[in-house]
N, C-alpha and C positions, 0 to 999 in steps of 0.2 A: 053761528058764531062760536057757541060753546064747543062744538066738535073741533073747530080750527084751533081754538085755545088749547083744548085737550091734546091734540096732535102736536102742537108746538112744545107743550110742556113735556110730553113723552119723548120728543126728539131731543130736547134740552137734557133730559136725564140720560139718554143714551149717549150723547156727546160727553157728559161728565163722566159716566162709567168708562167710556173709551179712553179718555185722558188718564184716568186712574190705572186702567190696565196697561197702558203704554209706560206709565211711570213704573209699575211693578216689573214689566218686561225688561226695562232698562236696568233695574236693580237685580233681576234674576235672570241673567242671559241663558242660563242653561235650563230654564223652565219653559220648554218649547210649547207646552200646552197653552201658555198665555198667548202665543201667536195664534192659535186656533180660536181662542175666545175673542181676541181682537178682530179676527176675521168674521166671527159670528156677528159682532156688533156692527161692523162695517156693512155687512150684508143686510141687517135690519135697517140701517140708515140708507140703504139704496146705493151705496157706493161699491158697486159690484167689482170693478176693476182692482180697487184697493183691497177688497176682501180676497180675491183671487191671489193677489200678490202675497198677502199675509199667510194664506193657506200654502202657497208654493214654498215660502220660506220655512215653514213648519215642516212640511214634507221633506224638504232637502236636509234639514237639521236632523230630523228623526232618522232618515236614511243614512246619513254620514255616521250617526252614532250606532246604527245597527238595531234600531227600534222598529222592527218590521211590522208588528201589529198596529202601532200608532201611525206609521207611515200609510198603511193600507186605509185606515179610517180617514185620514186627511185627504188622501187621494179620491176617496168617495165624495167628499165635499167639493173638491175641485171639479170633478165630473158633473156634479149637480149644477154648477154654475157654468161650466164650459163643456158640454157633451162631446165637442169635437176632439177632445184630447183622449181619444179612445186608446191610444198606445201607452197610457200612463201605467196601467197595470202590467203590461208586458215588459216595460223597463224595470219596474220594481221586482218583478218575478225573475228577470234575468239577473239582477244584482244579487239576489238571494240564492238562487239555484246554482249560480257560477261563482259563489263566494270564494271557493278555494282558488279559482283562476284569477280573480281580482286580487287576492292576497298575494299570489305569485307575482303579479304586475307590480306591486308596491315594493318588492325586494329589488335591490340593485341588479341589473341584468335580467330581470324577470321578463317573461313574454306572455303575460296574461291577456285578458280581454279589455279592449279600450272602452271607456264609458265616460260621459261628461262629468259625472260625479266622481271625485278622487277620494281615496281613503287613506287614513292614517292609523295603522294598526287597529282596524276595526274589529270589534268583538261581536260577531253575529251570534244571536241566541239560537239554542237548539229548540225548535218548536216542533214537537212530534206531529202535530197536524199538518205541518208544511214541509219538514225537513227532507222527506224522502220523495217529494214530488218533482217531476220535471217542470221546466219553465211553463210550458203550455198548460199543464195541469194546475199549477199554482195560480196562473193568470185567470184561469176559468173559475177557480174557487173565489178569488178576489172579486171577480165580476158579479158573482151571485150574492155577495154580502150587502147588508143594509146597516147603516149606522143609526143607533138609537141612544137617547140620553135619558138618564134617570138621576133625579136629585137625591140627596142623602135621605135615607128612610123609606124610599119608594120600594114597593114590592115588585120584583122582577118575575119570579115564579112562585106559584103557590102550590103546596103539597096537595095532591089529589086531583089537580086539574090535568087535562090532556097536554101532552108535550109534542108540540109541532116544530120546535126550533132548537138549534144548537147555538150557544153563545160564546163569544171570545171577548175578554175584557181588554179594551184598548187604552182605557184611562180609569183610575179610581180603584176602589176595593169593594168587594161584596162578601157577605156572610152567608154561609149554607148551614141550615139547621133543620132539625126534625122535632116532632113533639111525641112524647111517650103517651101510653094509655091514660095517664093522669093529667095530660096537658102540659107536662113540664118541658121546657126548651132543652134540646140536646144539641149542643154546638158540634158541628162536623168539621168545618174548615173556614178559614178566610182565604179568599182567592184574590190574586193581584193581577196586574197588567200582564197579559200574555197567557193567563189561564183560561181554560174553556170549561163549559158545564152545559148540562141539558141533554147529554148523549144517552143517559139511561132510558128516558121515555121514547126517544127516537128509535133505539134498537129493539126495545121490547114491545112497542105499540102499546105501552101501558101509561098510566097516569104519573104525574110527577111524584117522585119519592121524597122530595124535600123542598123547603122553602128557601128562596134566595132574596135577600134584600141588599140595597145599596147602602154601604156604610158611609159614603161620601159622594160628592158629585161624580157620577160614573158614566163613561161612555163605552158602549158595547157594540161589537160587530155581530150581527144576527144572520144566521143561515136557516132559512125555512126548510121544513122536511121535504116539500116538493122540490126546492132548489137542490138540496143536498142529494136527493135521490137521482136527479139529473146528473150531478157531478159524479157520483159513485158509478152510475151506469156507464158513463164515459171513461172514468178513470177509477178502477177498482182499488188502487193503492190507498185512496182516501178512506175506504171502508176498513181496510186492514189496520191502519193506524188508529182509527177511532175505536175499533173493536178491542184492541189491545188495552187501550186506556179505559174503556168501558169496564173490562173485566177487573182491572186494578181498583177502580173507584168503587165498584160494587162490593169487593172484599173489604176495603177501608170503611165503607158505610156500615157493613155488617159488624165489624169490629167496634166502630165508634158507638153503635146502638146497643151492643150486647152488654148485659150487666157484668159479665165476667171480664171483659176487656175494657170497660169504660174508664178505668184508672190510668190507662196508657195514654201518653202524650201523642199528638199526631206524628211526631218523628219516630217514636217508638213503634207505632202502628206501621209506619212505612218500612221500618227495618224488619217487622215480622211478616210483611206481606209475601216475600218471596218464599217463605217456608211452607206456605199452603199449596196443595195441589187440588185440582178440580176432578171430581168423580161424578159419574152420572149413573143413577140407579133406576130401573124400570119399576112401574107400579107392581106391588105384590112381592118383590124380591126382599129376602131377609138380608138386612144390612149388617146387623150384629146378632150374634147367636148367644143366648144365655149359656153360661159356663165356659165360654171361650176366653183366652187371655186378652187383656186390654192392650191394644197396640197403637191407638190413635184417638184424637179428639176430632169431632165432626161438627160443622156449622151448616145449617140448612140455607142454601143460597136461594133455592127455589123449590117449591113443592111442600109436602107434608109427610110425616111419618107417625106410626103408632108405636108406643113403647108398651110392651106387654110381658106377662109372665104366666106360669101355670098355676092354677089354684089347686088346693088339696085334692079335689075331685077329678083332676086331669083336664079341666076346662081352661079356656083363655081368660085372663084377667087383664083388661086395659088399664095401664097406669097413667098414661098421658097421650095427648095428641100434640105433636110439635110441629111448628111451622116456620116460615122464613125468618131468619135471625136467631132462632133457638139453637142451642148446642147440646150435645150429648157425648157420652164416652169419657167424661173426665174423672169420674170417681174411681173407676178401676185403675186408672193411671196413677192416682194419688195413693190408693190403698194397696196396690199390687195384687189385689184379689181378682178372680175371674168375673166376667160380666154376670150380673145377677138379674138381668132382664134382656129381652130380645127387642130388636127394632126392625120394622119392615116399612117399606114405602107405600103410602096410601094412594099415591099418584106418581107419575114420572118426576123424579126428584134430582136436583143438582146439589152436590155436597162439597164443601171445602174441608180438606183433610190435613190435620197437623200431626206429624209423627210423634211418637212417645218421647224420643230424645229431644226434639225441638220444644215439645210441651214442658218437659222437665227443666230444660234451660230457661224457658220463659218464667215459669213458677219460681225458680230460685232467684231471678233477678227482680221480681215484683212481689214484695210482701203483701200488698193489698189484695193481690189475686189469691194468695194463699189464705188470707183471712176470709174472703168470700167463699172460698171452697169449703172452709170449715163449717160455715153456715149452711151451705148446701148439703153437706154430709149430715148434720143434725136434722135438717128438714127431711132429708131421704129416710132416715131411721123412722121419723114420725110418720111419713107417708106410707112406708112399708108396713108399720104396725097398724095403721088404720086400713091399709089395703083398699084405698079408694082411688077413683078414676082421674078425670081431667083437672089439671091445675093450670087453667089458662092464664091467670094473672099472677100466679105465685112463682117466684124464682125457684121453688122447690122442684118444679117439674124438670128443671134442667140438671138435676143431680141424681137421676134415677138409675143411672147405669155405671 
């Protein structure tokens, strides 16, 4: 009897919640996610057909307004309840990949593609993960996706864990952050609907480089590594698009976590990104030669380097070992003096290079960077006077050249 009473009580609460959601939906007709939530409650109440209808309405609204990622997520819910609608991804893929033809149809005298959903000056978003795919390619990607929900505060990715998935936000907001050696939180970005993350670990076969938490009730489309590899094997264009964004995000993460660039806003970092070029240096190669003029700043993207000079007896004196995220070359740019130390790769190393002119322009625009560089220069003098080795935790190691 108690189980029956409990079930009736739970059902009564769901009915009450459903009525409240319908009231809110009437007050907020442009909040299409409420239709999704209504569908969720109807499904829990066992009213499958009504749930399907609510999901279909949400899918149509999202599609008509050009909210592609959200429409994909709702279509996955529809397919879960009605697997027979296998063509649903193909229809949506057609709408997006032939968006220019549909726009032509809407103009007077246009001869575009006919489709049951009509458009009124639709503003389709540019989504790099999807924009260059053909219809069958995009439909295949949609097919592989899984919808997941995370309440506010839930941890989606943990720094240091293996990364086997790529995520796309269909509803809500997440925060991406890292922790420095002292355990301090370093904010990297807020990601919104349509943004994706998780590509770092996928491409490098490494562990997660950052934490991601839901800032509010969040719905995410997930592509597992196994599924994505199947898609990439069949459609290489997906890999090219992801790789481009992977490179941009790696650089932005390096800038955000670097002590030198930490004062820059996300927008300022985005403006600086195109100024960097990628260089590769094999293990043992001399990257900078002591006595040479300074012509660039370098950030280590991958690998490690040794900073060294010659001691009075002609031997080699190691000044620092620098690793991923560390930078070098800035002091000679500021002082105008030749390099006073050499740098060589300890292993195959990938470097991000900022030219002298771009560095000078950046320093002139950002006084906080100038202040930090003055501190670096004082530490450098102290380090040289002491003529001692590795400065693993000290920012002084970044001002030796």
